[in-house]
C-alpha positions as a Markdown table, in Angstrom:
| # | Residue | x | y | z |
|---|---|---|---|---|
| 1 | Unk | 8.2 | -22.5 | -0.5 |
| 2 | Unk | 10.0 | -20.9 | 2.4 |
| 3 | Unk | 11.1 | -23.0 | 5.8 |
| 4 | Unk | 9.7 | -21.6 | 8.6 |
| 5 | Unk | 11.5 | -22.1 | 12.3 |
| 6 | Unk | 9.5 | -22.6 | 15.6 |
| 7 | Unk | 11.4 | -21.5 | 18.4 |
| 8 | Unk | 10.5 | -22.2 | 22.1 |
| 9 | Unk | 11.5 | -18.9 | 24.0 |
| 10 | Unk | 11.6 | -18.8 | 28.1 |
| 11 | Unk | 14.6 | -18.3 | 30.1 |
| 12 | Unk | 16.4 | -20.8 | 27.3 |
| 13 | Unk | 15.7 | -21.1 | 23.9 |
| 14 | Unk | 14.9 | -24.8 | 22.4 |
| 15 | Unk | 15.5 | -24.4 | 18.7 |
| 16 | Unk | 13.6 | -26.0 | 15.9 |
| 17 | Unk | 16.4 | -27.6 | 13.9 |
| 18 | Unk | 14.3 | -29.2 | 11.0 |
| 19 | Unk | 12.0 | -26.1 | 10.0 |
| 20 | Unk | 8.8 | -26.7 | 8.6 |
| 21 | Unk | 7.8 | -25.7 | 4.9 |
| 22 | Unk | 4.7 | -23.9 | 4.4 |
| 23 | Unk | 3.2 | -21.7 | 1.7 |
| 24 | Unk | 3.3 | -18.3 | 3.2 |
| 25 | Unk | 3.6 | -16.9 | 6.6 |
| 26 | Unk | -0.3 | -16.8 | 7.2 |
| 27 | Unk | 0.2 | -20.9 | 7.3 |
| 28 | Unk | 3.4 | -20.8 | 10.0 |
| 29 | Unk | 1.1 | -18.4 | 12.2 |
| 30 | Unk | -1.5 | -21.0 | 12.0 |
| 31 | Unk | 0.9 | -24.0 | 12.3 |
| 32 | Unk | 2.3 | -22.1 | 15.6 |
| 33 | Unk | -0.9 | -21.8 | 17.2 |
| 34 | Unk | -1.0 | -25.6 | 16.7 |
| 35 | Unk | 2.3 | -26.3 | 17.7 |
| 36 | Unk | 1.5 | -24.4 | 21.1 |
| 37 | Unk | -2.0 | -26.2 | 21.7 |
| 38 | Unk | -0.4 | -29.7 | 21.3 |
| 39 | Unk | 2.2 | -28.7 | 23.5 |
| 40 | Unk | -0.2 | -27.1 | 26.5 |
| 41 | Unk | -2.2 | -30.4 | 26.2 |
| 42 | Unk | 0.5 | -31.9 | 27.9 |
| 43 | Unk | 0.9 | -31.3 | 31.5 |
| 44 | Unk | 4.8 | -30.4 | 31.7 |
| 45 | Unk | 3.8 | -27.6 | 29.6 |
| 46 | Unk | 0.4 | -26.2 | 31.2 |
| 47 | Unk | 2.3 | -23.4 | 32.7 |
| 48 | Unk | 4.7 | -22.5 | 30.3 |
| 49 | Unk | 5.2 | -19.1 | 30.4 |
| 50 | Unk | 7.4 | -18.4 | 27.5 |
| 51 | Unk | 6.7 | -17.8 | 23.9 |
| 52 | Unk | 7.3 | -19.0 | 20.3 |
| 53 | Unk | 9.6 | -17.5 | 18.0 |
| 54 | Unk | 9.2 | -18.0 | 14.1 |
| 55 | Unk | 11.7 | -17.5 | 11.8 |
| 56 | Unk | 12.1 | -17.4 | 8.2 |
| 57 | Unk | 15.6 | -17.2 | 6.0 |
| 58 | Unk | 17.1 | -16.1 | 9.4 |
| 59 | Unk | 14.9 | -13.2 | 10.2 |
| 60 | Unk | 11.8 | -13.3 | 13.0 |
| 61 | Unk | 8.6 | -13.1 | 11.3 |
| 62 | Unk | 6.5 | -12.7 | 14.6 |
| 63 | Unk | 6.1 | -13.8 | 18.5 |
| 64 | Unk | 3.5 | -15.8 | 19.7 |
| 65 | Unk | 3.4 | -15.9 | 23.8 |
| 66 | Unk | 2.0 | -19.1 | 24.9 |
| 67 | Unk | -1.7 | -18.1 | 26.8 |
| 68 | Unk | -4.1 | -20.5 | 28.5 |
| 69 | Unk | -6.3 | -20.8 | 25.8 |
| 70 | Unk | -3.1 | -21.6 | 23.3 |
| 71 | Unk | -2.9 | -18.0 | 22.0 |
| 72 | Unk | -5.8 | -19.0 | 19.5 |
| 73 | Unk | -6.8 | -15.7 | 17.3 |
| 74 | Unk | -10.4 | -15.3 | 17.8 |
């Protein structure tokens, strides 16, 4: 199974040094939304205007902007 990395990107990047092994890109997208929601529950990230970059095998798979609702798909 592939290892995905979840990088916070605003004016600086905060790298995910360990990554997470997940079954596929869909699972990675779901996991990214969970991380965003958890971070936004913390007051220090409530107004974070950055995005999460998800990579696999050194290539960007997708980006998810932080949104007031955690960016969850409807």
